VEXPA-979666 format. One record per residue (C-alpha): x, y, z negated. Coordinates in steps of 0.05 Angstrom, whole numbers, plus 5000, padded with zeros to 4 digits. Each point is the difference from the previous one (the first is absolute). Layout:
! VEXPA-979666
XYZ...
***
This chain:
! VEXPA-979666
564891188976506049905049503549435020506849925024503549405029507549925009503349455040496049504972501849285023497249314987499449315027497749304987506349544987503850115065495050385040500050724998492950314996501550744990506250355010501650704976493150234999499850804987494350485001496650484956492050164990496450474962494450174962493450065031502649635062497949305030506349645035498449385043505149445008499449715076503349445032499349285023499349414959506049904963502450685002500050094921494350444989496649544946507349854965501650755001493750114963501749484947507350294997497150654982496449814941505249394977495549415013506149915042506550144960504550325057507349974981502550565046497250705005495550484958492950134995498350664961493450274977500250714987507749854987498949424956503049425013494749455013504849444977501150364936492550054981496749434958493649645032495350434961503550625023499549755070493149834999497850724974503350305061499549465058493149685025501449435045494449635042502849385028498149755071495949404968496549964933498049404968493549914965498649804926493849904962498750654969495750625017501650535046500050514947504849574954504349915065500850745014500850114922506549595002502850655032499550384941504449504962506250384995496450544968495549604947502049994929496649454955493550095033496350365062498550674995494550435027504650295048501849325027492849815008498150685032505849985058497849245016492950285007502350595041504549625050494649435010494950605021504850335045501349355033492149845004501749334959495350194939494649425025506349514993502150194934497649394958500949495058505649504990505950175052500249255023492750185034502850545037502250005079506850215017498750735021496850104920505549644973504650495032495950584975500049764925508449945013499650775028495350264941505249574950505750395027496150704999498449924921507549984986499850735020506549915036504450525028502649515053494749555035503149445042495049645045501749325041495250015057494250264958494549935048502549395040494249574978494250545007495550185050500050695038495450344955503449774938506850195030498450705007496450074935505949694964505350435038495750644996500049864921507349875008501550705032495250374958503649694934506750195024498250715024496050174933505149714951506949984991500849295041505349815046496949375042504849565040495949455041501449435052496249985056499349545063495150515039504550555033493550495011497649874931506850244974500250585045493150264980501249964925507150034981504250575000506549685020501849385032505649534988501349475055504049374973503549565051505849474991500550154921501550775016496150644999499450115080496150725000496650454948495750485029493850374994493249815040500750455053507149775012498849285017502049855070499549345052507449954991499249944925494249515006503349595061506949954956497249744937493949555028503149785062493350225039498950495050494750514982496550645018498650564954493650495007500050634962493150204969498850654967503149834930504249275015503949605053496549375014504149365016497249565049503349355030500950085074497449325013494550024955
***
């Protein structure tokens, strides 16, 4: 599922947050949004799925205007994982099952139940299936959010700092799973990331935001010291490994 954004602008009252954002992404790709705090990464994700109703610009999914889709139609196309997830008193299984709501009729189908079971297994969450979400750690709760988005069968997956509260092992597991789903299904993922090296390793395209604009769009092997220094105002060195560049602060 392709995503095309044209001249998207958004602001809170008199404060401009995004100004004339434009880029395209395609199926089977992961796009990472990077930039300093306040650059507009989370706001951009919320504009794409109309959580924040932008007034200027256009967001197209497979040439369909997102603004013209109903809430159910958007939910059938877009899976969204927010940066923070609030726990409620329900089982993990039921919390993930909520992701099937856009497809449900009057009752839960065998397919709905099977998909939840499959995703829980892939995420290693089967032992937690009957636990209440208000008993989970922050990392476990984030996994529930990701599982709920995946059972929506989205063509576009939006993730706002999806691994920020996870330990290193779980970060790698989640990012590998996201990459596998993107590559093996008709899925296009856009995620905001703070860790530049994590983005370089897992994303196909990097979009750097600064001062409400897109500063640079590049591939992982096109990242330069100049880009990092201009976006983050910090000196870095870049070491080239066999497959990826690695960014290291100069005075770490």
